[in-house]
C-alpha positions in Angstrom: -19.5 7.3 -13.4 -17.6 5.2 -15.6 -14.9 2.9 -14.3 -12.1 4.3 -16.3 -13.5 7.6 -14.9 -13.6 6.3 -11.2 -10.2 4.3 -11.4 -8.4 7.8 -12.6 -9.9 9.7 -10.3 -9.0 7.4 -7.1 -5.1 7.2 -8.8 -4.9 11.0 -8.4 -6.4 11.3 -5.2 -4.2 8.8 -4.1 -1.1 10.6 -5.2 -2.5 13.4 -3.6 -2.3 11.5 -0.5 1.0 11.0 -0.8 2.1 14.4 -1.9 0.1 15.4 1.5 1.7 12.9 3.2 5.6 14.0 2.3 4.5 17.8 2.4 5.7 18.3 6.2 9.8 17.2 4.6 9.4 19.2 1.7 8.4 22.3 3.8 10.4 21.6 6.8 7.6 22.4 9.1 7.2 20.0 11.9 4.5 21.8 13.5 1.4 20.1 11.4 3.4 16.8 10.7 1.8 14.7 12.1 -1.7 15.5 11.2 -0.8 16.3 7.7 0.7 12.7 7.4 -2.1 10.6 9.0 -4.5 12.8 6.9 -2.1 11.3 3.7 -1.7 8.3 5.0 -5.8 7.7 5.3 -6.2 9.0 1.7 -3.5 7.2 0.0 -4.4 4.0 1.8 -8.3 4.0 1.6 -8.0 5.4 -2.4 -5.7 2.8 -2.9 -8.0 -0.1 -1.6 -10.8 1.4 -3.0 -9.3 1.8 -6.6 -8.6 -2.2 -6.2 -12.1 -2.9 -5.5 -13.1 -1.4 -8.6 -10.7 -2.6 -11.0 -10.7 -6.3 -9.8 -13.3 -7.5 -12.6 -11.2 -5.6 -15.2 
């Protein structure tokens, strides 16, 4: 996979993680909020760090 393709894919996944994190606020459902916030936070942080690692030499 090319670096630019990986960077684009990780950026999309990072923002998807932020969207999952904010989903309980938009939906107004508090029952799944802790799990969704934890999952979204983990996805956003891991994809963001991995994106920074892959684009370090560019």
